[in-house]
C-alpha positions as protocol buffer text, in pm:
chain_id: "A"
residue {
  index: 1
  type: MET
  ca { x: 2638 y: -5516 z: -10475 }
}
residue {
  index: 2
  type: SER
  ca { x: 2303 y: -5582 z: -10530 }
}
residue {
  index: 3
  type: ILE
  ca { x: 2041 y: -5466 z: -10319 }
}
residue {
  index: 4
  type: ILE
  ca { x: 1939 y: -5766 z: -10153 }
}
residue {
  index: 5
  type: CYS
  ca { x: 2314 y: -5839 z: -10049 }
}
residue {
  index: 6
  type: ILE
  ca { x: 2297 y: -5478 z: -9892 }
}
residue {
  index: 7
  type: THR
  ca { x: 1959 y: -5565 z: -9720 }
}
residue {
  index: 8
  type: LEU
  ca { x: 2118 y: -5857 z: -9554 }
}
residue {
  index: 9
  type: LYS
  ca { x: 2413 y: -5696 z: -9442 }
}
residue {
  index: 10
  type: ILE
  ca { x: 2172 y: -5425 z: -9265 }
}
residue {
  index: 11
  type: LEU
  ca { x: 1976 y: -5741 z: -9136 }
}
residue {
  index: 12
  type: ALA
  ca { x: 2279 y: -5884 z: -8998 }
}
residue {
  index: 13
  type: ILE
  ca { x: 2396 y: -5583 z: -8845 }
}
residue {
  index: 14
  type: ILE
  ca { x: 2065 y: -5507 z: -8660 }
}
residue {
  index: 15
  type: THR
  ca { x: 2027 y: -5857 z: -8538 }
}
residue {
  index: 16
  type: PHE
  ca { x: 2393 y: -5844 z: -8379 }
}
residue {
  index: 17
  type: ALA
  ca { x: 2331 y: -5491 z: -8214 }
}
residue {
  index: 18
  type: PHE
  ca { x: 1968 y: -5640 z: -8087 }
}
residue {
  index: 19
  type: ALA
  ca { x: 2190 y: -5960 z: -7959 }
}
residue {
  index: 20
  type: ILE
  ca { x: 2418 y: -5778 z: -7762 }
}
residue {
  index: 21
  type: ALA
  ca { x: 2162 y: -5554 z: -7595 }
}
residue {
  index: 22
  type: LEU
  ca { x: 1998 y: -5858 z: -7494 }
}
residue {
  index: 23
  type: ALA
  ca { x: 2309 y: -5989 z: -7320 }
}
residue {
  index: 24
  type: VAL
  ca { x: 2359 y: -5646 z: -7164 }
}
residue {
  index: 25
  type: LEU
  ca { x: 2010 y: -5637 z: -6992 }
}
residue {
  index: 26
  type: ALA
  ca { x: 2040 y: -5994 z: -6886 }
}
residue {
  index: 27
  type: ILE
  ca { x: 2361 y: -5927 z: -6718 }
}
residue {
  index: 28
  type: GLN
  ca { x: 2209 y: -5589 z: -6572 }
}
residue {
  index: 29
  type: GLU
  ca { x: 1937 y: -5806 z: -6431 }
}
residue {
  index: 30
  type: ARG
  ca { x: 2143 y: -6080 z: -6284 }
}
residue {
  index: 31
  type: ILE
  ca { x: 2366 y: -5792 z: -6081 }
}
residue {
  index: 32
  type: ARG
  ca { x: 2027 y: -5652 z: -5975 }
}
residue {
  index: 33
  type: LEU
  ca { x: 1899 y: -5966 z: -5822 }
}
residue {
  index: 34
  type: LYS
  ca { x: 2211 y: -6042 z: -5640 }
}
residue {
  index: 35
  type: GLN
  ca { x: 2214 y: -5740 z: -5495 }
}
residue {
  index: 36
  type: ASN
  ca { x: 1819 y: -5720 z: -5396 }
}
residue {
  index: 37
  type: PRO
  ca { x: 1694 y: -6069 z: -5397 }
}
residue {
  index: 38
  type: PRO
  ca { x: 1307 y: -6122 z: -5411 }
}
residue {
  index: 39
  type: ARG
  ca { x: 1082 y: -6153 z: -5117 }
}
residue {
  index: 40
  type: HIS
  ca { x: 1047 y: -6509 z: -5139 }
}
residue {
  index: 41
  type: LEU
  ca { x: 1457 y: -6575 z: -5137 }
}
residue {
  index: 42
  type: LYS
  ca { x: 1515 y: -6381 z: -4815 }
}
residue {
  index: 43
  type: ASP
  ca { x: 1543 y: -6521 z: -4490 }
}
residue {
  index: 44
  type: VAL
  ca { x: 1241 y: -6373 z: -4305 }
}
residue {
  index: 45
  type: HIS
  ca { x: 1289 y: -6479 z: -3966 }
}
residue {
  index: 46
  type: THR
  ca { x: 1632 y: -6528 z: -3797 }
}
residue {
  index: 47
  type: PRO
  ca { x: 1615 y: -6714 z: -3471 }
}
residue {
  index: 48
  type: THR
  ca { x: 1709 y: -6526 z: -3142 }
}
residue {
  index: 49
  type: VAL
  ca { x: 1971 y: -6661 z: -2902 }
}
residue {
  index: 50
  type: LYS
  ca { x: 1658 y: -6828 z: -2699 }
}
residue {
  index: 51
  type: GLU
  ca { x: 1504 y: -6997 z: -3022 }
}
residue {
  index: 52
  type: ALA
  ca { x: 1850 y: -7140 z: -3101 }
}
residue {
  index: 53
  type: ILE
  ca { x: 1930 y: -7273 z: -2758 }
}
residue {
  index: 54
  type: LYS
  ca { x: 1565 y: -7413 z: -2701 }
}
residue {
  index: 55
  type: ASN
  ca { x: 1584 y: -7583 z: -3060 }
}
residue {
  index: 56
  type: ASP
  ca { x: 1921 y: -7765 z: -2975 }
}
């Protein structure tokens, strides 16, 4: 095999490994966000029973 062919195969393997690593990181981030959502998505104020009755 020529040097160019070997180089292309090595680059393909490295690219494939990089894509797998990015996929794993994306899945980990999605799991982390699901378990601990950012502050602006959290329900900061849950009404008390009095407030709920008053609003109805």
